[in-house]
N, C-alpha and C positions, 0 to 999 in steps of 0.2 A: 440415505434419507438428507434431504436435504434442511442444510442451515439453515436457520431465520433470519430475518431480514430487521434492518434498523430504521424505521424512517425516519433516514436522519437528514433534518432541513438544512439546508446550508445557503444564507443568504449572501448574495454578494457580496459585495462591500461589507457585508455583516457578518450575522453569527453562523454557530452551525450547533447546532443543538448533536450533540453523539452520546454514542454509546459508554455504560458501564463497562470499566474493567471485565473479564473473561476469557478464561482457555480459549477460546474461540473465538474466529473475527464473527462481523455482522455485515453482510453486502449494503454497500456504501455509496450515496454521493452525492457531493460538494460541489457546486459552481464558483468562482471567481468573479473577475471581473471579465477580461476576457480568457478567464482559461479553466478548463472542467480538469476533478478530480474523482479520483475512482474507489472504494476499496473490493479486493475481495477476499470472499472467506477463508481463504489463506494463509490471510493476515501480509498482504503486500501489497502496492497502492500503484495507484496507475494515471497521467496524467496526458492531456493534449491542449492544444491549446497555444498562447499567445506565452512566449520564452522569454521573453528580452530581459528582466530580473532574477531569471536563472527559477521561475515557480512550477518547471514542469520536474527541476529534479533532478534531471537525468544527465547531470554534468556538461548540458549544453545549454546555449546562450540563442539555440533553434526552435522559430516555430514547427512545433507537430501538426497536422492534419486527421491525425489517428493515434490511440491510445500507447502512451513509450512507458516503461515501468520506472519510476521510481526507483534513485541509485541506493543499492544496502538496505533499504527498510523491510523490514520486515517482524513478524509477533503484530501486529498495527491492529489495535480496536477499535479507532475511531479516528472520522478524518474530518477537518474543516477549517474555508475557502477563505481570505479573504482579498484584497484587492490586488495585490502583484504578488503575494504571498501566499504560505499553505500551513497548515498544521498537522502533524500525526499525535495521536495519545497513544502508548505501546501497552503491554500488558503488564508489563512491567512495573505501570504507572508514572513512567519516560516519559515528555512531550520533548516532539522533535520539527524542525522550522527548516522552510527551506524558500526564496526568491530574493524581493525587494527587501532592504532592510536598512532606510531608511533612517526611518522613526525607532531604531531598538526592537521592529517587532520579531526576531527573530530569539532576541530574549536572549542572545548569547554574550554580551555586554560587549558590543562591537556594533557601526553603523556599513559592515561591510555585508552586499548581497552575498548569498552564497546558493552558487547551483545543483545542490547534492544537501542534504538534511545535517543539520545540525544539533547536536541537543541543547534545550532551552535549562538556562543555567539554574543549579538551582533545587529543579522541583521536581519533590518525588511521591508519589501516594496519594498521582494524580487518577480523579474517577471520572470529569468532563474538563471538554474544553471548549472555547468559543471564540469566535474570530471577528472582528470589524474591519472598515477598511484594511487600518495601519494601527492596529489595536486588538491586543488579546488578553483575554482571560481564561483561568484553569482554576476549577475549584478540590478542592485534595479532600481524601476519603474522613478529614478531622475536620469537614467545614466552610475550613479557611478557604476564600477569595484571595487570588492572586493575579495582576493583569501587568501587562508590559507594553512598550511602541507608545505611540502620536499622544500627550495629552495637550494640544494646543490648545482645547478646550474643557480640560478636566475631567474627559470621559474616561478616566479611569478612575475617577470615582477616590483618590487620596491624598482629598483637600490641596493640589497642587496644577500648575498649567506645567511642573517640567517633563521632559519626556523621560522615558523607565528603560534603560538600555538589558536593566533584568527585572524578574517579577518584585514588585513590591502591593504588597497586604492593603487589602480593601479591606474600610471597616466598615464592612456588614457582616448578620449570621442571619444563620437558615435559611442561605438562597439553595434551591429548589433547581431554578435555570435563568439564563442568559442569555439575554439577544441585544446585540450593537450593530451599528449603523454609523454612516460616517463621519458621524462625530458626537453620536451620544449612544445611553447605556441602556440597557431597559435590564432587571430583577424580579423573576417572581419567586416569591419568598412559600414555604413551606407548610403555611395559614391562607397561602393564594394571596393575600397583597399584592400589588404594583407596587414598582420602587425605579425613580429613575436619576440621572444626572449628566453634565454634559453639554453639546451644545443645543440650544432651543429655538431658532432664531428663526424655525417652520411651527413655534408650540408644537416639536415634538415627544419633549417633556411630557407634554399631558398635566400641564398643573394651573394649564392653563391662563400661562402666559407666555412671552416670552423674551424671558431674560437667561441666559446660562447657568448653571448649576453644577459648583464642583464638588458636593458630596450628596453622598444617597439621599433623597428625599422620596416621602411615601405618596404616588398619585391619588389624590381623593382618598384623603384620608376619616374621612365621615362618608363616603358611601353615597354623594351626593348623583351622583348618576351612574348608579351599581351593577360598579363593577367588581362584588366580592366573588367571590369563589373563581378565579381565573387559570384554567389549570396549564398553562403554557403561554409567551412570550415570545416576541416574534420584528422583527426590524427591518425596515429598507434603507435607503439614504440619507432621508430625512423626514420620514415618517416609521408610523409603528402600531402594533398589533397585540390582541390579544383572544387568546379563544378562550372564556367560559365552559363551566362545566357542561353546562344544556347544549354547547357546541355553537353557541352563538358567537358569532365576533364582535370584536370589539377597533377601531383603528380612526388615529387621530395625527397631528401634523402636517404637511405637504401633501397638497392635493391638485397639483398643476396637470398631474396628467391622469386625472380617474382613478389614483391608484389607494385611494378609500372608499370605492368602492361606492358613490353614489355622483354622479354628473355636476359640477357648480357648486360642490358642498366647499363651504368656507368664504372667509372673507378678506381682503386686502388690506391694509395699512401698512404707515410710514413704518411702525416699531422695526418693521427686519419682512413685513410679508407684500414688499411692495406692488412683487413683479409676479409672485404665488398667489394662489388658495390655501389659508391654513387655518387649521382646524384643532385646537388648544386643549380643549379637553375630547376624552375620551367616547363616542359615537358610534353607537349600533349600524351594522353593514345590516341594509335591509334583505328580508329573503333571501340571508346565508346559513345556513343551518347543514349540522352534522361533518361539522372538520373536524376534522382529527388532527389534521399538521397542516404550515403554511411556509410559506418563505419569500421575501418582497428581493426584486431588487433595486435599482433606480428608479425606475416610473412605473412597474408593473408588478401583479400581486402573482401568485400560483398556491393553491389551495389544494390540498388532498382531502378528499371527504373519507370518512370509515366505509364507503360501500367501493371504494377505491376509487372511484372518478375524480380526475381532477379540472379545477374548477380556474377562471383566471381572470385578471379585468387590468385595467388600464393601458399605459401605452403596444401599443401592435408596430410602431413603426418597423422594425426590423422581423415583422411578428412573431417577438416574444410571448406573445398573447395565445399563440394557436388558432388566430383564427383570420379568413379570408386569404389574404396573401399581405406578405411584408408591404405595411404603410397602408392597403386598405382593407379595414377600417384604420386608421392610423391609430382609435385608442377603442379601447371595449369599457364604455361606462360603468357597467354593473358586472357582475360575476355572470359566468356562461360555464356550460361542460367545453371542455377540446374533445372537438371527433373523435373517437377510435381509441381514446385511453381508457380503457377499463384495468381492473385486475391490478392497477398501481401498488407497488409499499411504498415509494418515497416521490414528492416533486418536488423540487428546487429551481430557486432563480438566481440567473448570475447577473450580471451587469444590465444587459441585451438579450437575455438568452433564458430559455429555460431548457431542465432537464427530468425524465423520468424513467425509473427503476421499475420495470414489467416484473409479474410473480415469477416469469419463466427466466429470469436472472440476464435476463438482456438491460440495456439502456437505449433509451429514446430521447433527444433535443430537436429543439424547433428556436426560430429565432436568428439573432447576430452572429456572423462568420467568420469575419475579414479574417478572423487569426487563428482557424480551424477550430474554435472553440465548440463546437458543434460533434467532431469530431467522425464524420462521414465523408472524409477521403476526399474533400470540395472546401474551399471557399466562397460557399456563395448563401447568401439568406435565406429560410426557409418557415412558411405559416406551419408548414405542415410532419409532426413527429415523426420523425428520424431515424431508425436503430443504426446506433452507433457500431461500428466495425470494430475489428480486432486487430492486435495486434502485428503490422507486419500486409496487413489489408485480405487477415487470413478468416473468413464468417464475421459470426458477430462477437461483441466483447460478450464477455459472458462471466459476470462477479463470482459462479456459484461454482464454476470448470474447476474441477479437481487438476492438480498440477501435482500428482503423484510422479517420480522421474521413473523414466527408462531406466532398466539395467544394462549396465554396457560401462566403456569404458568415456569418463568426463576431463576438462581439461582447460584450461583459463588462452585461449591463442595467443595473448600476449607474452606468456611463460610458457613456454613449451617446452620446455626440461621438468615436465612434474606430471603427474596423470594422476587420474582420481578414479579408483574402482569402485563404483556405486551399484547395491542392488537392492527391489523391495521387492518385498515379501508381505503380503498384506499388510498390516501393522505397523512393517518388521523394517528396521532398512541396515544395510551393512553398508560401510566405509571405508575404504583401504586407501593412503596414501605412496607412492610412490616418490621418494625423493633420494637427499643425502645430507653427511652429516658434517659436524665442522671438520674432519678432519678429509674429508671428501665421498669417502665410501657410501655405497651404495644404500639406505636404511629404509623403514619404514615404518608407518604408524595405522592402526586399525580403530575402528569404534563402531559398537553396533547395541542396537535397542531398538526401542519403540520411539514413532515417530510422536510428536508430541502437535496438536490439531490437526490441520490440514497443511500436508508439506510440508510443515517443519523438523528438526532432527537437532535434538539437541543432546551430545554425552561426551566425556571423557574419554579421550585419545589414547587408548592402549599401546603399552608398548612393550616385547617380549625380549627373553634373548636366552643363550646357553641352549641352542635347539638344536634340528637337525640342519646338518650342513648336505651341502650339494651330490657328494657322492660316499660321505660314510655310512655306518648302521645308521639305523635309528636313534634317536635321543630326542625325548620330551623339552619342551622350552623352560622358561618360568617368568615371572613378570615383572617386569620392571618399572620403576616411579614414575606415574603418568607426568608427559609435559604442560600437559592442558586441556581445552575441553574443545568443540569444534559445533556451530551451529550449522546447517545445510536446511535454508532457504530456496526453495523451488518455487519458481515462479510459473512453470508449465510443465512439460514432461520433458524439453530439453535443457530449459535452462534455467538454474538459479544461479544463489549467492550462499561462499564459501565464509563462516569466521572463525578464524583458529591462531592460535601466538603468534601466524608466519603471518595477518590481517587480514582484511577483508579482499577478496576473490572474488569475479565473478569465473561463474564456470558454464560448459555445456559441453553436451552428446558429442562425440569425440566422430569423425571419419577417418576409418582406417584407413578408406581407400576411397576414390573422389567417389560422391552417390551413393559410400557403401549405406548409409542409416536409409535411405529410401531404397535397398533393392529388398524382394521380397527373398524368403527361408527356400532353399531346398530343401527334397525329404535329405531327411535322420542330420538333416545340421545340429551338432550339437547344440544345448543351451544357453544360452550366454548368463555367465552367473560365475559363482564361485563353485569349484571343484577342492576334492581332497580325497585321502586314504584314510576310512573312518579311526582304522587301526594304527595309524601315525596322523593325531589329528594336531602335533606341532607347528605341521605348512601346511600350505594352501596355497590353490594356483587359481587367478581372475583368465577367463575365457571367454573368448567370444569372438565371435566369423562371420561378416560384412561382405556381400556378395562373392562365396569362394576363397579368400581372404582370412587366417587364422593370427588372430596375436593373443600372446597367453605370456604370465608375469610369475614367475613364483617366487614366493616368500618365505626364505628358511634363513639358514645362519651360514657367517664365514666359519673357518677353522678357530679364529679367536672367542665362539661361542658370541660376537656382533650380528645385528638384525642385516640383512642383505638379500639383495632380489634379481633376478636375472629376466629378462623377456628374450620371446624368440615371434618373427611372425614371417608370416610367406605363404603363396598360395596353396592349399591343398589340394594334394596327390591325385586324392580319388574323392568322393563322395564324405567316405566314412578316414582316410587316411591322411597322417599329416606327418612330415615333414621338416626337420628347419634346426639351426644354429642359436644356440642361447649367448646372447649379448650382455655384458654388462655393459654398466655406465658408470664415469665418477666424475667428482668433484664437480656438481653442480647445485641448483638449490638448499639452501638450509631450513629449517623447519623456521624460522628467525629470523634468517639473512636478507640482502638485496637480494633480487632477482639476477641468479647466473647459470644462462646456460652449461649443460656437461660437456664433457664428452665422453668419445669410447673408452672403456678401461682396457677392454678385451672381449676385441668382436669377433671372436668364435673360443668357448669356453669351450663348446662343446654340442656333438650333435643328441637330439631328442628327434624320438616317434610318436606318437600317437595313436593308435588304433583306437576306433568309437563301435563299439557294438550296437549302440541303442543314439537317443539322442543326450541320454545322461549313463552313459560308463561308456569305460574306456581302459586301454592298459596303454600306461606310459612308460618309455625304453628313456634312461637316464644316457647321460655320456659316457657313465662305466660299467651300460648293459643289465643295469639293475633296471628289473620293473617292476610295478609297482601297481594297484590298479587304481583308478579314480572315478567317483561320483560324483554327481551334480547335488551341492548340497544343499539339504532343506532345514531352512530355522524349525 
């Protein structure tokens, strides 16, 4: 069954509304100034566009025209894009940030940018996150609002103009939703009242003046303009918006590009609007109803109606309003539907581009594209909604695509001396790790249990001792203390991230032979996965055949009772017969030490033969001639 999605409006330079904590993620999109981010239902985050400040979070500063995965980030339930940085909320209530940090918008206590996610300092129990251009906000489960980043105009609401490198508390209660623009902040309280603070040079605070304000102040407390009963707030660069319970929309602030939905609305004055048209009090946008969510960029707005259609207005210089061609018309003076966009679940505005999440879990984008922020594989602007392509130019970006792992051998190509056996059956996963202990001897750990949510596994590492030796009589094993936990997050069927006592490691499916993963199985080819003798359950064998070559590793014990493993690899003699030598490695990577490539301790421990009777049953002959029946293990 398809998971639900959040209509998560993100404003470029501004706000983003996100999902509350939940066990599974909901698909969402968010747009920054020149980049775009997306949340998959398995809890991973993907990004594309400008990357000069590391805002794509992939460990580089290289712009991308197609989605790349944000490094090491999993278990995410909500996202929010700022101007040149991004936020993610994890299911454990922590907040993570990456990208530009000149004003402390990453909240980690420094002003150094980061091209990978870093944790926002001191925040726990967070249920919602929001971003402005260079400032950020988090709402915790106890109702406390926290802010950090740029505070040049008092937009953090703490009564100062000092930037905050770590979160500071905002003195306001009963907050339901936040929106932030270039330098102003809006709050919707649970009683439907609106509050604002920060810069006000274009009347974006909605209090009838153009005077900045460092403290949260209610907009129109006497309801002189009829804005009670609001259900949502949104902010553009220096414009503001609110949706009322009847689906009508109210707007105020800068209207130079017609972003308030009425051509020519506003007035010029010497107090701060000499070059723009200002509307300092909330004004209803005529003829617009049934709006469920909105998002505003620098000069354009996208609105999602409850019927799944998308309406836009404001600047169309780069095609961001989805009308005509880029720059023709240059402006859309009043709300109009975007042709071809129906069944939309979320629609957001970036600086000068727009992004929509469709009901089939794909993403489309239009507008400015100089940095690849549309994710369509080119740098051409377009006014036509165009499908975002998948990673590595593969198909389309599917935010609800499952990422259940392929069963088989996995590894980190940069740490080739260790490997991992991963098998998924139904909702259960088996994980085996092949590495070495502090004495240099080959050792192993396993973990098994149910997947948590979509494509996430977390469980204890299991260690055992005193079991079956290679050629001795059968002896059952005993449990040893667990060395810690393991978390596996799969971004797709062949890529993932391993987090365990040894750190965070990118892993991927292993080609035993060149192009082995793409080779079709032959008749009678043995099942890839975990094999065992049910009568001798203290040991097991991970087995895989790729393009006629078999690899198998045996988990067992040495004469001292310590866990040890052997491996064998060779071409199949026939489709049902294998013969090769056990090999033992040593002096490689320990669980928590730095990477070290192993050497071969014994290149010929002995000969093993496997005779398969079918794809799930075989007889294994050990080096001493002992024969044991093997069968494919069903969890």
